[in-house]
C-alpha positions, -999 to 999 in steps of 0.1 A, spaced: 714 153 -264 751 158 -274 760 160 -237 743 127 -228 769 99 -228 750 70 -213 715 61 -204 705 43 -172 687 16 -193 710 -7 -212 684 -14 -238 678 23 -245 716 29 -246 721 -1 -270 692 11 -292 705 46 -295 740 33 -303 726 10 -330 704 37 -346 734 60 -346 755 34 -364 729 26 -390 715 61 -395 731 66 -429 717 33 -441 683 44 -427 686 76 -448 693 55 -479 666 29 -473 636 46 -458 621 64 -488 631 35 -511 609 12 -491 581 36 -484 570 43 -520 567 7 -533 555 -10 -501 535 15 -481 525 46 -502 493 32 -516 481 15 -484 448 27 -471 444 33 -434 410 21 -423 414 27 -386 438 42 -361 449 8 -349 456 -3 -385 475 29 -391 496 23 -360 504 -13 -371 514 -1 -406 536 25 -390 553 0 -368 557 -25 -396 572 2 -418 598 13 -393 607 -22 -382 613 -31 -419 634 0 -424 656 -7 -393 660 -44 -402 669 -37 -438 692 -8 -428 709 -30 -402 716 -56 -429 729 -30 -453 752 -17 -425 764 -51 -415 770 -66 -450 780 -35 -470 788 -4 -451 810 -20 -423 830 -41 -448 837 -11 -470 848 10 -440 871 -18 -429 886 -20 -464 890 18 -464 908 16 -431 930 -13 -442 943 6 -472 944 39 -455 926 71 -465 937 106 -467 916 135 -456 
C-alpha cells in the first residue's frame, strides 16, 4: 500500500486521502462514541447489525471530520505560523 500513489477511481482516491487526514481524529473519537451510543445495542438480525455498523462508522467519520476541520487543522496552522522546532 505504501507504493500506491494514486487510484484509478477519483472517489476512492479522495476517500483514502480524507481517511488518511482524519485518522488521528478517528483514533480519538471511535471508542468514545462506541461505548455510550452503541455498546448496549442488541443485534436482532444480520441486517440490523449491518445497519448499526454502518451508522456507527458513518458517525465516527463525520464527527472525526468535524474535529479535524475545526480543531486539528487550525491548531496545525497556528503551529506552523509560530514555527516549531523538532
